[in-house]
All heavy atoms as a GROMACS GRO file, in nm:
protein
  579
    1MET      N    1   2.255  -4.811  10.335
    1MET     CA    2   2.373  -4.844  10.399
    1MET      C    3   2.375  -4.803  10.547
    1MET      O    4   2.455  -4.730  10.593
    1MET     CB    5   2.490  -4.776  10.324
    1MET     CG    6   2.500  -4.793  10.177
    1MET     SD    7   2.510  -4.952  10.099
    1MET     CE    8   2.620  -5.041  10.202
    2ARG      N    9   2.274  -4.847  10.612
    2ARG     CA   10   2.266  -4.815  10.762
    2ARG      C   11   2.393  -4.845  10.830
    2ARG      O   12   2.457  -4.952  10.819
    2ARG     CB   13   2.151  -4.888  10.817
    2ARG     CG   14   2.019  -4.832  10.766
    2ARG     CD   15   1.898  -4.911  10.818
    2ARG     NE   16   1.768  -4.881  10.786
    2ARG     CZ   17   1.719  -4.832  10.670
    2ARG    NH1   18   1.796  -4.827  10.569
    2ARG    NH2   19   1.590  -4.802  10.654
    3GLY      N   20   2.446  -4.751  10.906
    3GLY     CA   21   2.561  -4.757  10.988
    3GLY      C   22   2.684  -4.737  10.917
    3GLY      O   23   2.795  -4.737  10.986
    4SER      N   24   2.685  -4.707  10.792
    4SER     CA   25   2.800  -4.679  10.714
    4SER      C   26   2.803  -4.526  10.679
    4SER      O   27   2.702  -4.465  10.659
    4SER     CB   28   2.800  -4.760  10.584
    4SER     OG   29   2.803  -4.897  10.605
    5VAL      N   30   2.934  -4.478  10.667
    5VAL     CA   31   2.946  -4.340  10.623
    5VAL      C   32   3.019  -4.341  10.484
    5VAL      O   33   3.107  -4.412  10.461
    5VAL     CB   34   3.046  -4.262  10.719
    5VAL    CG1   35   3.070  -4.126  10.670
    5VAL    CG2   36   2.989  -4.262  10.856
    6LEU      N   37   2.947  -4.271  10.390
    6LEU     CA   38   3.001  -4.276  10.259
    6LEU      C   39   2.986  -4.134  10.198
    6LEU      O   40   2.895  -4.050  10.230
    6LEU     CB   41   2.931  -4.372  10.164
    6LEU     CG   42   2.791  -4.357  10.154
    6LEU    CD1   43   2.749  -4.370  10.004
    6LEU    CD2   44   2.712  -4.468  10.231
    7PRO      N   45   3.083  -4.093  10.111
    7PRO     CA   46   3.069  -3.960  10.034
    7PRO      C   47   2.939  -3.960   9.952
    7PRO      O   48   2.910  -4.066   9.880
    7PRO     CB   49   3.190  -3.945   9.956
    7PRO     CG   50   3.238  -4.094   9.936
    7PRO     CD   51   3.193  -4.166  10.055
    8VAL      N   52   2.869  -3.855   9.951
    8VAL     CA   53   2.747  -3.833   9.872
    8VAL      C   54   2.766  -3.713   9.778
    8VAL      O   55   2.796  -3.611   9.837
    8VAL     CB   56   2.624  -3.825   9.957
    8VAL    CG1   57   2.503  -3.790   9.866
    8VAL    CG2   58   2.600  -3.951  10.044
    9PHE      N   59   2.746  -3.726   9.651
    9PHE     CA   60   2.770  -3.615   9.559
    9PHE      C   61   2.628  -3.578   9.496
    9PHE      O   62   2.542  -3.661   9.463
    9PHE     CB   63   2.850  -3.660   9.441
    9PHE     CG   64   2.983  -3.711   9.489
    9PHE    CD1   65   3.011  -3.837   9.503
    9PHE    CD2   66   3.099  -3.623   9.509
    9PHE    CE1   67   3.142  -3.891   9.552
    9PHE    CE2   68   3.215  -3.658   9.553
    9PHE     CZ   69   3.240  -3.798   9.570
   10ASP      N   70   2.613  -3.448   9.483
   10ASP     CA   71   2.491  -3.388   9.412
   10ASP      C   72   2.511  -3.387   9.267
   10ASP      O   73   2.601  -3.317   9.218
   10ASP     CB   74   2.467  -3.248   9.477
   10ASP     CG   75   2.343  -3.190   9.412
   10ASP    OD1   76   2.285  -3.239   9.312
   10ASP    OD2   77   2.294  -3.088   9.468
   11LEU      N   78   2.445  -3.483   9.194
   11LEU     CA   79   2.467  -3.493   9.046
   11LEU      C   80   2.444  -3.357   8.976
   11LEU      O   81   2.512  -3.318   8.868
   11LEU     CB   82   2.395  -3.606   8.983
   11LEU     CG   83   2.452  -3.735   8.997
   11LEU    CD1   84   2.374  -3.848   8.928
   11LEU    CD2   85   2.600  -3.743   8.955
   12ARG      N   86   2.353  -3.280   9.025
   12ARG     CA   87   2.321  -3.149   8.956
   12ARG      C   88   2.444  -3.061   8.963
   12ARG      O   89   2.481  -3.005   8.862
   12ARG     CB   90   2.207  -3.076   9.027
   12ARG     CG   91   2.065  -3.126   9.001
   12ARG     CD   92   1.956  -3.033   9.057
   12ARG     NE   93   1.831  -3.072   9.001
   12ARG     CZ   94   1.794  -2.993   8.891
   12ARG    NH1   95   1.856  -2.909   8.836
   12ARG    NH2   96   1.668  -3.037   8.841
   13SER      N   97   2.506  -3.053   9.075
   13SER     CA   98   2.618  -2.973   9.097
   13SER      C   99   2.740  -3.025   9.007
   13SER      O  100   2.798  -2.955   8.939
   13SER     CB  101   2.662  -2.965   9.241
   13SER     OG  102   2.784  -2.898   9.260
   14ARG      N  103   2.759  -3.158   9.017
   14ARG     CA  104   2.866  -3.220   8.950
   14ARG      C  105   2.865  -3.210   8.804
   14ARG      O  106   2.952  -3.201   8.729
   14ARG     CB  107   2.881  -3.370   8.983
   14ARG     CG  108   2.904  -3.399   9.132
   14ARG     CD  109   3.045  -3.356   9.175
   14ARG     NE  110   3.138  -3.434   9.110
   14ARG     CZ  111   3.266  -3.403   9.092
   14ARG    NH1  112   3.312  -3.287   9.131
   14ARG    NH2  113   3.356  -3.484   9.041
   15LEU      N  114   2.737  -3.196   8.752
   15LEU     CA  115   2.717  -3.190   8.603
   15LEU      C  116   2.700  -3.048   8.560
   15LEU      O  117   2.664  -3.019   8.436
   15LEU     CB  118   2.593  -3.270   8.558
   15LEU     CG  119   2.613  -3.430   8.581
   15LEU    CD1  120   2.483  -3.494   8.542
   15LEU    CD2  121   2.725  -3.476   8.494
   16GLY      N  122   2.709  -2.951   8.648
   16GLY     CA  123   2.702  -2.807   8.614
   16GLY      C  124   2.557  -2.763   8.588
   16GLY      O  125   2.534  -2.665   8.521
   17LEU      N  126   2.465  -2.835   8.636
   17LEU     CA  127   2.322  -2.797   8.628
   17LEU      C  128   2.277  -2.696   8.727
   17LEU      O  129   2.340  -2.689   8.836
   17LEU     CB  130   2.222  -2.915   8.632
   17LEU     CG  131   2.262  -3.025   8.523
   17LEU    CD1  132   2.178  -3.149   8.552
   17LEU    CD2  133   2.231  -2.970   8.385
   18ALA      N  134   2.164  -2.628   8.706
   18ALA     CA  135   2.110  -2.532   8.801
   18ALA      C  136   2.075  -2.608   8.934
   18ALA      O  137   2.029  -2.718   8.934
   18ALA     CB  138   1.992  -2.455   8.757
   19GLU      N  139   2.087  -2.546   9.050
   19GLU     CA  140   2.048  -2.602   9.171
   19GLU      C  141   1.901  -2.630   9.172
   19GLU      O  142   1.819  -2.544   9.121
   19GLU     CB  143   2.078  -2.512   9.291
   19GLU     CG  144   2.232  -2.510   9.330
   19GLU     CD  145   2.252  -2.440   9.454
   19GLU    OE1  146   2.163  -2.433   9.548
   19GLU    OE2  147   2.359  -2.369   9.464
   20GLY      N  148   1.853  -2.728   9.237
   20GLY     CA  149   1.714  -2.761   9.251
   20GLY      C  150   1.683  -2.792   9.392
   20GLY      O  151   1.764  -2.828   9.476
   21ASP      N  152   1.554  -2.768   9.431
   21ASP     CA  153   1.514  -2.812   9.563
   21ASP      C  154   1.496  -2.963   9.582
   21ASP      O  155   1.452  -3.030   9.493
   21ASP     CB  156   1.378  -2.739   9.600
   21ASP     CG  157   1.383  -2.592   9.599
   21ASP    OD1  158   1.490  -2.539   9.625
   21ASP    OD2  159   1.287  -2.533   9.557
   22LEU      N  160   1.538  -3.006   9.696
   22LEU     CA  161   1.519  -3.143   9.725
   22LEU      C  162   1.368  -3.173   9.752
   22LEU      O  163   1.313  -3.106   9.839
   22LEU     CB  164   1.605  -3.190   9.848
   22LEU     CG  165   1.747  -3.204   9.818
   22LEU    CD1  166   1.831  -3.237   9.946
   22LEU    CD2  167   1.780  -3.298   9.717
   23THR      N  168   1.313  -3.259   9.685
   23THR     CA  169   1.176  -3.288   9.702
   23THR      C  170   1.154  -3.432   9.764
   23THR      O  171   1.259  -3.501   9.784
   23THR     CB  172   1.096  -3.291   9.570
   23THR    OG1  173   1.138  -3.399   9.491
   23THR    CG2  174   1.115  -3.158   9.496
   24GLU      N  175   1.035  -3.474   9.790
   24GLU     CA  176   1.020  -3.606   9.849
   24GLU      C  177   1.051  -3.712   9.746
   24GLU      O  178   1.076  -3.827   9.779
   24GLU     CB  179   0.871  -3.623   9.895
   24GLU     CG  180   0.848  -3.555  10.018
   24GLU     CD  181   0.713  -3.593  10.081
   24GLU    OE1  182   0.665  -3.696  10.059
   24GLU    OE2  183   0.649  -3.509  10.152
   25ALA      N  184   1.057  -3.676   9.621
   25ALA     CA  185   1.105  -3.782   9.510
   25ALA      C  186   1.252  -3.792   9.501
   25ALA      O  187   1.297  -3.894   9.445
   25ALA     CB  188   1.039  -3.726   9.381
   26ALA      N  189   1.334  -3.705   9.562
   26ALA     CA  190   1.472  -3.712   9.554
   26ALA      C  191   1.520  -3.837   9.633
   26ALA      O  192   1.460  -3.874   9.729
   26ALA     CB  193   1.538  -3.590   9.615
   27ARG      N  194   1.630  -3.907   9.571
   27ARG     CA  195   1.687  -4.016   9.626
   27ARG      C  196   1.830  -4.014   9.633
   27ARG      O  197   1.892  -3.937   9.550
   27ARG     CB  198   1.642  -4.144   9.552
   27ARG     CG  199   1.493  -4.166   9.550
   27ARG     CD  200   1.437  -4.212   9.691
   27ARG     NE  201   1.304  -4.241   9.688
   27ARG     CZ  202   1.207  -4.162   9.734
   27ARG    NH1  203   1.236  -4.046   9.771
   27ARG    NH2  204   1.083  -4.198   9.732
   28ILE      N  205   1.904  -4.094   9.710
   28ILE     CA  206   2.047  -4.116   9.696
   28ILE      C  207   2.063  -4.259   9.638
   28ILE      O  208   2.020  -4.358   9.688
   28ILE     CB  209   2.116  -4.110   9.833
   28ILE    CG1  210   2.093  -3.959   9.886
   28ILE    CG2  211   2.267  -4.143   9.821
   28ILE    CD1  212   2.149  -3.950  10.026
   29ILE      N  213   2.141  -4.266   9.524
   29ILE     CA  214   2.167  -4.384   9.466
   29ILE      C  215   2.312  -4.423   9.510
   29ILE      O  216   2.398  -4.354   9.497
   29ILE     CB  217   2.174  -4.368   9.306
   29ILE    CG1  218   2.041  -4.326   9.249
   29ILE    CG2  219   2.216  -4.490   9.245
   29ILE    CD1  220   2.030  -4.299   9.108
   30VAL      N  221   2.316  -4.547   9.567
   30VAL     CA  222   2.438  -4.596   9.616
   30VAL      C  223   2.505  -4.679   9.508
   30VAL      O  224   2.442  -4.776   9.454
   30VAL     CB  225   2.419  -4.674   9.750
   30VAL    CG1  226   2.551  -4.730   9.793
   30VAL    CG2  227   2.351  -4.592   9.854
   31VAL      N  228   2.641  -4.651   9.475
   31VAL     CA  229   2.701  -4.710   9.372
   31VAL      C  230   2.846  -4.758   9.406
   31VAL      O  231   2.917  -4.689   9.490
   31VAL     CB  232   2.717  -4.610   9.246
   31VAL    CG1  233   2.784  -4.676   9.128
   31VAL    CG2  234   2.581  -4.556   9.211
   32LEU      N  235   2.879  -4.870   9.362
   32LEU     CA  236   3.017  -4.917   9.370
   32LEU      C  237   3.101  -4.870   9.259
   32LEU      O  238   3.078  -4.909   9.140
   32LEU     CB  239   3.027  -5.076   9.377
   32LEU     CG  240   3.156  -5.142   9.392
   32LEU    CD1  241   3.222  -5.106   9.526
   32LEU    CD2  242   3.144  -5.291   9.374
   33VAL      N  243   3.210  -4.782   9.292
   33VAL     CA  244   3.299  -4.729   9.192
   33VAL      C  245   3.433  -4.754   9.233
   33VAL      O  246   3.488  -4.711   9.329
   33VAL     CB  247   3.272  -4.562   9.183
   33VAL    CG1  248   3.367  -4.509   9.080
   33VAL    CG2  249   3.126  -4.528   9.149
   34ASN      N  250   3.500  -4.828   9.150
   34ASN     CA  251   3.643  -4.865   9.165
   34ASN      C  252   3.668  -4.914   9.318
   34ASN      O  253   3.753  -4.862   9.377
   34ASN     CB  254   3.726  -4.740   9.139
   34ASN     CG  255   3.728  -4.702   8.993
   34ASN    OD1  256   3.715  -4.783   8.908
   34ASN    ND2  257   3.750  -4.575   8.968
   35GLU      N  258   3.585  -5.010   9.358
   35GLU     CA  259   3.595  -5.065   9.486
   35GLU      C  260   3.557  -4.970   9.597
   35GLU      O  261   3.584  -5.007   9.721
   35GLU     CB  262   3.731  -5.132   9.508
   35GLU     CG  263   3.767  -5.239   9.408
   35GLU     CD  264   3.893  -5.307   9.421
   35GLU    OE1  265   3.940  -5.308   9.540
   35GLU    OE2  266   3.949  -5.353   9.333
   36SER      N  267   3.505  -4.849   9.574
   36SER     CA  268   3.459  -4.765   9.681
   36SER      C  269   3.307  -4.745   9.660
   36SER      O  270   3.245  -4.734   9.546
   36SER     CB  271   3.524  -4.630   9.662
   36SER     OG  272   3.660  -4.639   9.687
   37ILE      N  273   3.240  -4.742   9.771
   37ILE     CA  274   3.093  -4.710   9.768
   37ILE      C  275   3.075  -4.567   9.786
   37ILE      O  276   3.129  -4.498   9.882
   37ILE     CB  277   3.027  -4.792   9.885
   37ILE    CG1  278   3.052  -4.940   9.861
   37ILE    CG2  279   2.872  -4.756   9.879
   37ILE    CD1  280   2.991  -5.025   9.975
   38VAL      N  281   2.993  -4.499   9.696
   38VAL     CA  282   2.959  -4.357   9.697
   38VAL      C  283   2.812  -4.344   9.662
   38VAL      O  284   2.744  -4.437   9.615
   38VAL     CB  285   3.043  -4.277   9.594
   38VAL    CG1  286   3.192  -4.282   9.619
   38VAL    CG2  287   3.014  -4.317   9.448
   39GLY      N  288   2.763  -4.230   9.705
   39GLY     CA  289   2.617  -4.198   9.683
   39GLY      C  290   2.598  -4.078   9.593
   39GLY      O  291   2.684  -3.990   9.589
   40PHE      N  292   2.495  -4.085   9.510
   40PHE     CA  293   2.463  -3.966   9.419
   40PHE      C  294   2.323  -3.927   9.450
   40PHE      O  295   2.232  -4.009   9.446
   40PHE     CB  296   2.473  -4.012   9.266
   40PHE     CG  297   2.616  -4.050   9.230
   40PHE    CD1  298   2.641  -4.191   9.204
   40PHE    CD2  299   2.712  -3.950   9.211
   40PHE    CE1  300   2.768  -4.226   9.166
   40PHE    CE2  301   2.840  -3.986   9.170
   40PHE     CZ  302   2.872  -4.125   9.149
   41ILE      N  303   2.301  -3.801   9.479
   41ILE     CA  304   2.171  -3.744   9.501
   41ILE      C  305   2.104  -3.720   9.361
   41ILE      O  306   2.175  -3.656   9.279
   41ILE     CB  307   2.175  -3.609   9.575
   41ILE    CG1  308   2.238  -3.633   9.711
   41ILE    CG2  309   2.044  -3.550   9.582
   41ILE    CD1  310   2.261  -3.506   9.788
   42VAL      N  311   1.998  -3.765   9.334
   42VAL     CA  312   1.925  -3.752   9.217
   42VAL      C  313   1.778  -3.694   9.238
   42VAL      O  314   1.724  -3.715   9.357
   42VAL     CB  315   1.908  -3.875   9.132
   42VAL    CG1  316   2.054  -3.929   9.094
   42VAL    CG2  317   1.831  -3.994   9.206
   43ASP      N  318   1.722  -3.635   9.138
   43ASP     CA  319   1.587  -3.580   9.161
   43ASP      C  320   1.483  -3.680   9.188
   43ASP      O  321   1.388  -3.650   9.263
   43ASP     CB  322   1.545  -3.497   9.041
   43ASP     CG  323   1.633  -3.361   9.026
   43ASP    OD1  324   1.686  -3.321   9.118
   43ASP    OD2  325   1.644  -3.313   8.909
   44GLU      N  326   1.483  -3.795   9.113
   44GLU     CA  327   1.395  -3.900   9.131
   44GLU      C  328   1.444  -4.024   9.068
   44GLU      O  329   1.531  -4.024   8.985
   44GLU     CB  330   1.261  -3.866   9.072
   44GLU     CG  331   1.249  -3.855   8.921
   44GLU     CD  332   1.109  -3.827   8.877
   44GLU    OE1  333   1.016  -3.902   8.908
   44GLU    OE2  334   1.086  -3.724   8.809
   45VAL      N  335   1.388  -4.135   9.106
   45VAL     CA  336   1.426  -4.271   9.046
   45VAL      C  337   1.298  -4.322   8.987
   45VAL      O  338   1.192  -4.331   9.048
   45VAL     CB  339   1.472  -4.371   9.157
   45VAL    CG1  340   1.506  -4.502   9.088
   45VAL    CG2  341   1.609  -4.318   9.215
   46VAL      N  342   1.307  -4.350   8.848
   46VAL     CA  343   1.188  -4.398   8.784
   46VAL      C  344   1.196  -4.552   8.774
   46VAL      O  345   1.096  -4.619   8.780
   46VAL     CB  346   1.184  -4.340   8.638
   46VAL    CG1  347   1.073  -4.390   8.551
   46VAL    CG2  348   1.177  -4.186   8.652
   47GLU      N  349   1.315  -4.610   8.762
   47GLU     CA  350   1.326  -4.750   8.739
   47GLU      C  351   1.458  -4.797   8.802
   47GLU      O  352   1.552  -4.727   8.795
   47GLU     CB  353   1.326  -4.785   8.586
   47GLU     CG  354   1.333  -4.932   8.562
   47GLU     CD  355   1.332  -4.961   8.412
   47GLU    OE1  356   1.302  -4.876   8.334
   47GLU    OE2  357   1.353  -5.080   8.369
   48VAL      N  358   1.463  -4.918   8.854
   48VAL     CA  359   1.581  -4.986   8.902
   48VAL      C  360   1.612  -5.100   8.824
   48VAL      O  361   1.517  -5.193   8.797
   48VAL     CB  362   1.569  -5.017   9.057
   48VAL    CG1  363   1.700  -5.088   9.100
   48VAL    CG2  364   1.540  -4.884   9.137
   49THR      N  365   1.728  -5.121   8.783
   49THR     CA  366   1.770  -5.238   8.695
   49THR      C  367   1.914  -5.283   8.726
   49THR      O  368   1.992  -5.200   8.780
   49THR     CB  369   1.747  -5.213   8.547
   49THR    OG1  370   1.770  -5.322   8.478
   49THR    CG2  371   1.851  -5.103   8.497
   50THR      N  372   1.945  -5.394   8.689
   50THR     CA  373   2.090  -5.441   8.706
   50THR      C  374   2.145  -5.462   8.569
   50THR      O  375   2.082  -5.504   8.467
   50THR     CB  376   2.082  -5.584   8.769
   50THR    OG1  377   2.024  -5.583   8.897
   50THR    CG2  378   2.224  -5.635   8.788
   51ILE      N  379   2.266  -5.402   8.562
   51ILE     CA  380   2.348  -5.406   8.427
   51ILE      C  381   2.473  -5.490   8.445
   51ILE      O  382   2.539  -5.465   8.534
   51ILE     CB  383   2.373  -5.263   8.387
   51ILE    CG1  384   2.248  -5.179   8.367
   51ILE    CG2  385   2.456  -5.261   8.252
   51ILE    CD1  386   2.279  -5.028   8.343
   52ASN      N  387   2.485  -5.583   8.358
   52ASN     CA  388   2.614  -5.660   8.358
   52ASN      C  389   2.730  -5.571   8.323
   52ASN      O  390   2.720  -5.492   8.226
   52ASN     CB  391   2.611  -5.779   8.262
   52ASN     CG  392   2.500  -5.876   8.300
   52ASN    OD1  393   2.477  -5.905   8.419
   52ASN    ND2  394   2.424  -5.929   8.204
   53THR      N  395   2.846  -5.591   8.395
   53THR     CA  396   2.966  -5.506   8.358
   53THR      C  397   3.013  -5.525   8.223
   53THR      O  398   3.069  -5.427   8.167
   53THR     CB  399   3.069  -5.538   8.471
   53THR    OG1  400   3.102  -5.676   8.454
   53THR    CG2  401   3.036  -5.505   8.606
   54GLY      N  402   2.983  -5.628   8.158
   54GLY     CA  403   3.025  -5.660   8.016
   54GLY      C  404   2.955  -5.553   7.930
   54GLY      O  405   2.995  -5.536   7.808
   55ASN      N  406   2.837  -5.502   7.968
   55ASN     CA  407   2.772  -5.413   7.879
   55ASN      C  408   2.783  -5.267   7.914
   55ASN      O  409   2.718  -5.171   7.857
   55ASN     CB  410   2.608  -5.439   7.908
   55ASN     CG  411   2.573  -5.572   7.857
   55ASN    OD1  412   2.623  -5.620   7.766
   55ASN    ND2  413   2.465  -5.630   7.922
   56VAL      N  414   2.890  -5.229   8.002
   56VAL     CA  415   2.918  -5.096   8.033
   56VAL      C  416   3.052  -5.053   7.964
   56VAL      O  417   3.162  -5.130   7.959
   56VAL     CB  418   2.948  -5.084   8.190
   56VAL    CG1  419   2.986  -4.944   8.224
   56VAL    CG2  420   2.811  -5.129   8.264
   57GLU      N  421   3.047  -4.934   7.903
   57GLU     CA  422   3.164  -4.888   7.834
   57GLU      C  423   3.207  -4.756   7.906
   57GLU      O  424   3.128  -4.688   7.973
   57GLU     CB  425   3.133  -4.844   7.694
   57GLU     CG  426   3.095  -4.969   7.611
   57GLU     CD  427   3.062  -4.924   7.460
   57GLU    OE1  428   3.117  -4.818   7.426
   57GLU    OE2  429   3.000  -5.005   7.406
   58THR      N  430   3.335  -4.722   7.894
   58THR     CA  431   3.389  -4.603   7.968
   58THR      C  432   3.327  -4.479   7.897
   58THR      O  433   3.314  -4.470   7.772
   58THR     CB  434   3.545  -4.596   7.942
   58THR    OG1  435   3.599  -4.711   8.005
   58THR    CG2  436   3.612  -4.481   8.016
   59ALA      N  437   3.291  -4.380   7.981
   59ALA     CA  438   3.224  -4.255   7.928
   59ALA      C  439   3.321  -4.147   7.924
   59ALA      O  440   3.308  -4.045   7.989
   59ALA     CB  441   3.109  -4.232   8.014
   60ASN      N  442   3.440  -4.158   7.846
   60ASN     CA  443   3.544  -4.056   7.847
   60ASN      C  444   3.479  -3.922   7.802
   60ASN      O  445   3.509  -3.818   7.866
   60ASN     CB  446   3.648  -4.092   7.752
   60ASN     CG  447   3.728  -4.220   7.810
   60ASN    OD1  448   3.740  -4.232   7.933
   60ASN    ND2  449   3.778  -4.292   7.718
   61ALA      N  450   3.399  -3.906   7.706
   61ALA     CA  451   3.347  -3.786   7.659
   61ALA      C  452   3.261  -3.718   7.768
   61ALA      O  453   3.273  -3.586   7.790
   61ALA     CB  454   3.254  -3.809   7.540
   62LEU      N  455   3.187  -3.794   7.835
   62LEU     CA  456   3.106  -3.737   7.957
   62LEU      C  457   3.188  -3.690   8.062
   62LEU      O  458   3.180  -3.588   8.121
   62LEU     CB  459   2.996  -3.837   7.996
   62LEU     CG  460   2.917  -3.799   8.117
   62LEU    CD1  461   2.823  -3.673   8.084
   62LEU    CD2  462   2.823  -3.906   8.156
   63SER      N  463   3.286  -3.778   8.106
   63SER     CA  464   3.367  -3.754   8.232
   63SER      C  465   3.468  -3.656   8.202
   63SER      O  466   3.530  -3.609   8.313
   63SER     CB  467   3.408  -3.887   8.281
   63SER     OG  468   3.493  -3.948   8.195
   64SER      N  469   3.515  -3.630   8.092
   64SER     CA  470   3.631  -3.544   8.065
   64SER      C  471   3.616  -3.411   8.124
   64SER      O  472   3.713  -3.351   8.157
   64SER     CB  473   3.665  -3.543   7.916
   64SER     OG  474   3.566  -3.475   7.849
   65GLY      N  475   3.496  -3.364   8.124
   65GLY     CA  476   3.482  -3.221   8.172
   65GLY      C  477   3.444  -3.211   8.329
   65GLY      O  478   3.444  -3.110   8.389
   66LEU      N  479   3.445  -3.333   8.392
   66LEU     CA  480   3.413  -3.338   8.537
   66LEU      C  481   3.544  -3.350   8.616
   66LEU      O  482   3.629  -3.425   8.591
   66LEU     CB  483   3.321  -3.448   8.567
   66LEU     CG  484   3.187  -3.447   8.503
   66LEU    CD1  485   3.117  -3.575   8.529
   66LEU    CD2  486   3.102  -3.319   8.538
   67SER      N  487   3.555  -3.268   8.722
   67SER     CA  488   3.660  -3.274   8.813
   67SER      C  489   3.647  -3.402   8.909
   67SER      O  490   3.542  -3.430   8.953
   67SER     CB  491   3.665  -3.152   8.899
   67SER     OG  492   3.769  -3.175   9.010
   68THR      N  493   3.754  -3.476   8.923
   68THR     CA  494   3.748  -3.594   9.009
   68THR      C  495   3.819  -3.569   9.142
   68THR      O  496   3.838  -3.660   9.222
   68THR     CB  497   3.821  -3.712   8.946
   68THR    OG1  498   3.956  -3.677   8.909
   68THR    CG2  499   3.746  -3.759   8.818
   69GLU      N  500   3.854  -3.442   9.166
   69GLU     CA  501   3.931  -3.405   9.292
   69GLU      C  502   3.846  -3.447   9.419
   69GLU      O  503   3.904  -3.507   9.501
   69GLU     CB  504   3.956  -3.258   9.293
   69GLU     CG  505   4.022  -3.219   9.419
   69GLU     CD  506   4.047  -3.060   9.420
   69GLU    OE1  507   4.062  -3.004   9.317
   69GLU    OE2  508   4.041  -3.004   9.531
   70ILE      N  509   3.723  -3.419   9.426
   70ILE     CA  510   3.635  -3.454   9.538
   70ILE      C  511   3.626  -3.596   9.567
   70ILE      O  512   3.642  -3.654   9.662
   70ILE     CB  513   3.508  -3.390   9.529
   70ILE    CG1  514   3.511  -3.239   9.543
   70ILE    CG2  515   3.418  -3.436   9.644
   70ILE    CD1  516   3.387  -3.167   9.514
   71TYR      N  517   3.598  -3.674   9.444
   71TYR     CA  518   3.601  -3.824   9.444
   71TYR      C  519   3.724  -3.879   9.503
   71TYR      O  520   3.729  -3.962   9.593
   71TYR     CB  521   3.562  -3.876   9.314
   71TYR     CG  522   3.571  -4.023   9.303
   71TYR    CD1  523   3.476  -4.108   9.362
   71TYR    CD2  524   3.687  -4.081   9.242
   71TYR    CE1  525   3.500  -4.244   9.361
   71TYR    CE2  526   3.711  -4.214   9.253
   71TYR     CZ  527   3.612  -4.295   9.302
   71TYR     OH  528   3.632  -4.429   9.301
   72GLN      N  529   3.827  -3.827   9.446
   72GLN     CA  530   3.965  -3.893   9.487
   72GLN      C  531   4.001  -3.867   9.631
   72GLN      O  532   4.045  -3.953   9.705
   72GLN     CB  533   4.069  -3.832   9.397
   72GLN     CG  534   4.063  -3.887   9.253
   72GLN     CD  535   4.166  -3.812   9.164
   72GLN    OE1  536   4.228  -3.716   9.193
   72GLN    NE2  537   4.172  -3.862   9.046
   73ARG      N  538   3.966  -3.740   9.676
   73ARG     CA  539   3.993  -3.707   9.812
   73ARG      C  540   3.907  -3.799   9.915
   73ARG      O  541   3.961  -3.840  10.017
   73ARG     CB  542   3.956  -3.563   9.833
   73ARG     CG  543   3.991  -3.516   9.977
   73ARG     CD  544   3.975  -3.360   9.992
   73ARG     NE  545   3.850  -3.311   9.935
   73ARG     CZ  546   3.839  -3.208   9.859
   73ARG    NH1  547   3.939  -3.132   9.833
   73ARG    NH2  548   3.722  -3.176   9.816
   74HIS      N  549   3.787  -3.834   9.883
   74HIS     CA  550   3.701  -3.907   9.970
   74HIS      C  551   3.716  -4.056   9.945
   74HIS      O  552   3.700  -4.136  10.057
   74HIS     CB  553   3.552  -3.870   9.949
   74HIS     CG  554   3.517  -3.734  10.005
   74HIS    ND1  555   3.521  -3.627   9.933
   74HIS    CD2  556   3.481  -3.702  10.131
   74HIS    CE1  557   3.489  -3.521  10.009
   74HIS    NE2  558   3.464  -3.568  10.128
   75CYS      N  559   3.736  -4.102   9.828
   75CYS     CA  560   3.730  -4.244   9.805
   75CYS      C  561   3.863  -4.317   9.799
   75CYS      O  562   3.871  -4.441   9.814
   75CYS     CB  563   3.658  -4.271   9.663
   75CYS     SG  564   3.496  -4.209   9.677
   76GLN      N  565   3.973  -4.245   9.798
   76GLN     CA  566   4.100  -4.307   9.790
   76GLN      C  567   4.186  -4.294   9.919
   76GLN      O  568   4.310  -4.308   9.918
   76GLN     CB  569   4.176  -4.258   9.665
   76GLN     CG  570   4.102  -4.305   9.540
   76GLN     CD  571   4.177  -4.268   9.408
   76GLN    OE1  572   4.282  -4.194   9.420
   76GLN    NE2  573   4.117  -4.301   9.300
   77SER      N  574   4.114  -4.250  10.026
   77SER     CA  575   4.191  -4.236  10.151
   77SER      C  576   4.182  -4.352  10.236
   77SER      O  577   4.124  -4.442  10.212
   77SER     CB  578   4.133  -4.110  10.229
   77SER     OG  579   3.995  -4.132  10.249
   0.00000   0.00000   0.00000
């Protein structure tokens, strides 16, 4: 996203995992979420694929424990 500024979240921190060092394998995945573009720092990317939205279900169990305060502050302004 050259020339664009977007919020970037460390997935390790957001998921309550131990901090890890950023290596050369680390990447930022850029995702469209509710009409906002955000980035997620991940340890590595093994495969890239396209998923049709009809095949995606809401992950209430996974997301229920995560705070959305930071996302809302950056993406809905």
